[in-house]
C-alpha positions as CSV (number, residue, x, y, z in Angstrom):
1,M,71.3,117.3,89.1
2,P,72.7,115.1,86.3
3,T,70.4,112.8,84.4
4,A,70.5,109.1,84.7
5,I,72.4,108.6,81.5
6,E,75.0,111.2,82.7
7,L,75.4,109.3,86.0
8,A,75.8,106.0,84.2
9,K,78.5,107.3,82.0
10,Q,80.3,109.1,84.8
11,F,80.5,106.1,87.0
12,Q,80.8,103.3,84.4
13,A,77.5,101.7,85.0
14,S,75.1,100.1,82.6
15,L,71.7,101.8,82.5
16,V,68.4,100.0,82.1
17,G,65.4,102.4,81.8
18,E,64.7,106.1,80.9
19,G,68.0,108.0,80.7
20,S,66.5,111.4,80.9
21,L,65.3,111.1,84.4
22,S,67.0,112.9,87.3
23,F,66.9,112.4,91.1
24,D,67.0,114.6,94.2
25,S,69.0,112.4,96.6
26,L,69.9,108.9,97.8
27,A,68.1,106.9,100.5
28,P,68.1,103.5,102.2
29,I,66.4,100.9,100.1
30,E,63.4,100.5,102.5
31,L,62.8,104.3,102.7
32,A,63.6,105.5,99.2
33,Q,60.9,107.2,97.1
34,S,60.4,107.7,93.4
35,N,62.7,110.8,93.3
36,Q,65.6,109.0,95.1
37,I,68.3,106.4,94.3
38,A,68.9,103.4,96.5
39,F,71.5,100.6,96.2
40,L,71.6,96.8,96.7
41,S,74.9,95.1,97.4
42,N,73.8,92.2,99.7
43,P,71.5,89.5,98.3
44,L,69.8,89.2,101.7
45,Y,68.0,92.5,100.8
46,R,66.6,91.4,97.4
47,Q,63.1,91.2,98.7
48,D,63.4,94.7,100.1
49,A,64.6,95.8,96.7
50,I,61.5,94.3,95.0
51,E,59.2,96.1,97.5
52,S,61.1,99.4,97.4
53,A,59.6,102.5,95.9
54,A,63.0,103.8,94.8
55,G,63.0,105.5,91.5
56,A,66.5,104.1,90.7
57,L,68.5,101.2,92.0
58,I,72.3,100.5,91.9
59,L,72.9,96.8,91.8
60,S,74.9,94.0,90.3
61,Q,74.0,92.1,87.1
62,A,73.2,89.0,89.1
63,D,70.9,90.8,91.4
64,Y,69.2,92.6,88.5
65,E,68.6,89.2,86.7
66,F,67.1,87.8,89.9
67,L,64.6,90.5,90.7
68,K,63.9,92.3,87.4
69,D,60.6,90.6,86.6
70,Q,59.0,90.9,90.1
71,A,60.4,94.4,90.6
72,H,59.1,95.6,87.3
73,S,55.6,94.4,88.1
74,K,55.6,96.4,91.3
75,N,57.6,99.4,90.1
76,P,57.5,99.5,86.3
77,N,59.1,103.0,86.0
78,R,62.2,102.3,88.0
79,I,65.6,102.5,86.3
80,Y,68.6,100.4,87.1
81,F,72.4,101.2,87.3
82,I,74.1,97.9,86.9
83,S,77.6,97.9,88.3
84,N,80.5,95.5,89.0
85,N,80.8,97.0,92.5
86,P,77.4,98.5,93.5
87,Y,78.6,99.6,97.0
88,A,81.5,101.5,95.5
89,T,79.3,103.0,92.8
90,F,76.9,104.1,95.5
91,A,79.7,105.8,97.4
92,K,80.8,107.7,94.3
93,V,77.3,108.8,93.5
94,A,76.8,109.8,97.2
95,Q,79.9,112.0,96.9
96,L,78.4,113.8,94.0
97,F,75.1,114.5,95.8
98,A,76.9,115.5,98.9
99,K,78.7,118.3,97.1
100,T,75.4,120.2,96.6
101,S,74.6,120.2,100.4
102,A,78.2,120.5,101.8
103,P,79.0,123.7,103.8
104,N,80.8,126.4,101.8
105,Y,84.1,127.6,103.3
106,P,85.1,130.6,101.2
107,A,88.7,131.6,100.9
108,G,89.9,134.0,103.5
109,V,91.3,134.4,107.0
110,H,89.1,135.1,110.0
111,A,90.1,138.2,112.0
112,S,90.6,136.2,115.1
113,A,93.1,133.8,113.6
114,V,96.8,134.1,114.6
115,I,99.2,133.3,111.8
116,D,103.0,133.5,112.3
117,P,104.6,135.8,109.6
118,S,106.9,133.0,108.5
119,A,104.0,130.7,107.7
120,Q,103.0,130.2,104.0
121,V,99.2,130.5,103.6
122,P,97.9,130.7,100.0
123,A,95.0,133.1,99.3
124,S,92.9,130.1,98.3
125,C,92.8,128.8,101.9
126,H,90.0,129.1,104.4
127,I,91.3,129.9,108.0
128,G,88.5,129.9,110.6
129,P,88.1,131.7,113.9
130,F,90.7,131.3,116.6
131,V,92.9,129.2,114.4
132,H,96.6,129.3,115.3
133,I,99.3,128.7,112.7
134,G,102.9,128.6,113.9
135,P,106.3,129.4,112.5
136,R,107.3,127.9,109.1
137,V,104.0,126.1,108.6
138,K,103.3,125.5,104.9
139,L,99.8,125.1,103.6
140,G,98.9,123.9,100.1
141,E,96.2,125.4,97.9
142,R,92.5,125.4,99.1
143,V,93.4,124.0,102.5
144,C,90.4,124.5,104.9
145,I,91.2,124.9,108.6
146,L,88.1,125.3,110.9
147,G,87.8,127.1,114.2
148,N,90.1,126.6,117.2
149,T,92.5,124.3,115.3
150,S,96.2,124.6,116.1
151,I,99.1,123.8,113.7
152,T,102.5,124.3,115.2
153,E,105.9,124.9,113.7
154,N,107.5,123.2,110.7
155,S,104.3,121.3,109.7
156,N,103.0,121.0,106.1
157,I,99.4,120.5,105.1
158,G,98.8,119.4,101.5
159,S,96.3,120.9,99.1
160,D,92.6,120.4,99.5
161,T,92.9,119.0,103.0
162,L,90.2,119.8,105.5
163,L,90.8,120.1,109.2
164,Y,87.6,120.3,111.3
165,P,87.4,122.3,114.5
166,Q,89.7,121.7,117.5
167,V,92.2,119.6,115.7
168,S,95.8,119.7,117.2
169,V,98.7,119.3,114.8
170,Y,102.0,119.3,116.6
171,H,105.4,120.3,115.1
172,D,107.0,118.5,112.2
173,V,103.8,116.9,111.0
174,H,103.3,116.4,107.2
175,L,99.7,115.8,106.0
176,G,99.2,114.9,102.4
177,E,96.7,116.2,99.9
178,R,92.9,115.7,100.1
179,C,93.0,114.5,103.7
180,I,90.2,114.9,106.2
181,V,90.9,115.2,109.9
182,H,87.9,115.3,112.2
183,S,87.4,117.2,115.4
184,G,89.5,116.4,118.5
185,A,92.2,114.5,116.6
186,V,95.7,115.0,117.9
187,I,98.5,114.4,115.5
188,G,102.1,114.4,116.6
189,A,101.8,114.2,120.4
190,D,104.7,112.6,122.2
191,G,104.9,108.8,122.1
192,F,104.8,106.9,125.4
193,G,108.6,106.5,125.9
194,F,110.1,106.2,129.3
195,A,113.2,104.4,130.5
196,P,113.1,102.7,134.0
197,N,115.8,103.9,136.4
198,F,115.1,102.1,139.7
199,S,117.1,100.8,142.7
200,A,116.2,99.3,146.0
201,S,115.7,102.7,147.5
202,G,113.5,104.1,144.7
203,G,113.9,105.7,141.3
204,E,112.0,107.2,138.4
205,W,110.8,106.8,134.8
206,V,113.1,108.8,132.6
207,K,111.4,110.5,129.7
208,I,112.8,109.6,126.2
209,P,112.6,112.7,124.0
210,Q,110.3,112.1,121.0
211,T,112.3,113.7,118.2
212,G,110.7,112.0,115.2
213,G,107.7,113.4,113.2
214,V,104.5,112.1,111.6
215,R,104.1,111.6,107.8
216,I,100.6,111.0,106.5
217,G,100.0,110.3,102.8
218,N,97.4,111.6,100.4
219,D,93.7,110.9,100.7
220,V,93.8,109.8,104.4
221,E,90.8,110.3,106.7
222,I,91.4,110.5,110.4
223,G,88.4,110.2,112.8
224,A,87.3,112.3,115.7
225,S,89.5,112.1,118.9
226,T,92.0,109.8,117.2
227,T,95.6,110.1,118.3
228,I,98.7,109.5,116.1
229,D,101.9,109.9,118.1
230,R,105.1,111.2,116.7
231,G,108.1,108.9,116.4
232,A,110.8,108.6,119.0
233,M,113.7,109.1,116.6
234,S,112.3,108.1,113.2
235,N,108.8,109.0,111.9
236,T,105.3,107.5,112.5
237,E,103.9,106.9,109.0
238,I,100.3,106.5,107.6
239,G,100.1,105.3,104.0
240,A,98.0,107.0,101.2
241,G,94.3,106.2,101.1
242,T,94.1,104.8,104.6
243,K,90.9,105.5,106.6
244,I,91.0,105.7,110.4
245,D,87.9,105.7,112.5
246,N,87.2,107.6,115.7
247,Q,89.2,107.2,118.9
248,V,92.0,105.1,117.5
249,Q,95.4,105.1,119.1
250,I,98.5,104.8,116.9
251,A,101.7,104.8,118.9
252,H,105.1,106.1,118.1
253,N,107.0,104.7,115.1
254,V,104.1,102.7,113.9
255,I,104.0,102.3,110.1
256,V,100.5,101.8,108.5
257,G,100.5,100.8,104.8
258,K,98.4,102.2,102.0
259,A,94.6,101.8,101.7
260,C,94.0,100.2,105.2
261,V,90.9,100.7,107.2
262,I,91.1,100.9,111.0
263,A,87.8,100.9,113.0
264,G,87.0,102.7,116.2
265,C,88.9,102.2,119.5
266,A,91.6,100.0,117.8
267,A,95.1,100.5,119.4
268,I,98.5,99.8,117.7
269,S,101.5,99.7,119.9
270,G,104.8,101.3,119.2
271,S,107.0,100.2,116.2
272,T,104.5,97.8,114.8
273,K,104.3,97.7,111.0
274,I,100.9,97.2,109.3
275,G,101.0,96.1,105.7
276,N,98.9,97.4,102.7
277,F,95.2,96.9,102.3
278,C,94.7,95.6,105.9
279,I,91.3,95.6,107.6
280,I,91.3,96.2,111.4
281,G,88.1,95.8,113.4
282,G,86.9,98.0,116.2
283,A,88.8,97.6,119.6
284,A,91.4,95.3,118.0
285,N,94.8,95.8,119.6
286,F,98.4,95.0,118.6
287,A,101.4,94.4,120.7
288,G,104.6,96.4,119.8
289,H,107.3,95.7,117.4
290,L,105.2,93.3,115.2
291,T,105.0,93.0,111.4
292,I,101.6,92.4,109.9
293,A,101.4,91.1,106.3
294,D,99.5,92.8,103.5
295,R,95.7,92.2,103.2
296,T,95.4,90.9,106.8
297,T,92.0,91.1,108.3
298,V,91.6,91.4,112.1
299,S,88.2,91.0,113.7
300,G,87.0,93.4,116.3
301,N,88.2,93.0,119.9
302,T,91.0,90.7,118.7
303,S,94.5,90.9,120.4
304,I,97.4,90.3,118.1
305,I,100.6,89.5,120.0
306,R,102.7,87.9,117.3
307,S,103.8,88.9,113.8
308,I,101.7,87.8,110.8
309,N,103.9,86.9,107.9
310,E,101.5,85.3,105.4
311,P,99.4,87.8,103.4
312,G,95.6,87.6,103.2
313,Q,94.7,85.8,106.4
314,H,91.8,86.6,108.7
315,F,92.3,86.5,112.5
316,T,89.6,86.4,115.2
317,G,90.1,86.0,118.9
318,V,86.8,87.0,120.4
319,Y,84.9,85.0,123.0
320,P,81.1,85.4,122.6
321,S,79.2,86.9,125.5
322,M,77.4,84.6,128.0
323,L,75.6,84.8,131.3
324,H,77.9,85.9,134.1
325,S,77.3,82.8,136.1
326,A,78.4,80.6,133.1
327,W,81.5,82.8,132.6
328,E,82.5,82.3,136.3
329,K,82.3,78.5,135.8
330,N,84.4,78.7,132.6
331,A,86.9,81.0,134.2
332,A,87.4,78.5,137.0
333,I,88.3,75.9,134.3
334,L,90.6,78.3,132.5
335,R,92.5,78.9,135.8
336,G,93.1,75.2,136.1
337,L,94.2,74.5,132.6
338,D,97.9,74.5,133.4
339,K,97.4,71.9,136.2
340,I,95.4,69.8,133.8
341,R,98.2,70.1,131.1
342,Q,100.8,69.1,133.6
343,R,98.7,66.1,134.7
344,L,98.2,65.0,131.1
345,R,102.0,65.3,130.5
346,F,102.7,63.2,133.6
347,L,100.2,60.5,132.4
348,D,101.6,60.5,128.9
349,Q,105.1,60.1,130.3
350,K,104.0,57.1,132.5
351,K,102.4,55.5,129.5
352,S,105.5,55.8,127.4
353,E,107.6,54.2,130.2
354,K,105.5,51.1,130.1
């Protein structure tokens, strides 16, 4: 493993302490030992940092100044990586350590894989067991496709992208470079489009053909069992650098900007446009045909039913939990709010007439 001075130079951190030391792994601050690196990004955990046995600590200049004297007396041999963004520095160091323990997927095609003769599969790719690659699929260099994954016709997968087992990529899907798609994700399924055709005697829902595709930028991560539907006529689009958690539903013709994060079980209805650098909490949901401004934050379990035009705002619409008996009483009041409003309007009108 690299030495402390090498880590500091690679990740633009200031080093305090012995630069020749090296470390085996990273660990939580309360569990880390002398051969491990921990990080501090929240001042609430300063006391834990003082007590920690970690051999190295990634932290901010302010946190270092606060705890250096007490920490030195308890752990005089510890070194410090001082960073402007300790959390991000920790993530980058963690990536470096993860490479040493990550599974190795050597180039080659498993004997059970089925690849259409018209597909382009470079020799540098790893194609796992029972993978199906359809007509005119194009893979970039070093693409890794693990077992039981299906990629159907006219889809492109960018270089260095990893698809975990049992991913389904429908036709006319374009994935960028260095993407990660976790197991069970479905990309390019039909959007939920049906036209009502009813009369007094009956009728039906007429399916609208979903003839668009899906376009996903570089460095996107898609969580397990997430679904991204294809567009009805134009494309569903996910911007570069966006990270999507497990079990997220993204409907047809949605456009998500670059570098967004979307937490688990969120749902975005059709034709909604999410701006750049947005943060969407778990189980948040969006009505269709909305426009959401850049850098919008939406708390978990919040329903967004109107467009947001001003950038940088934070929206929350979550009622805290309470005893069921208390909720029943409050619900009764909620049901009567309209009558109360009408009564207040009537009283206000009478007052103005006097």
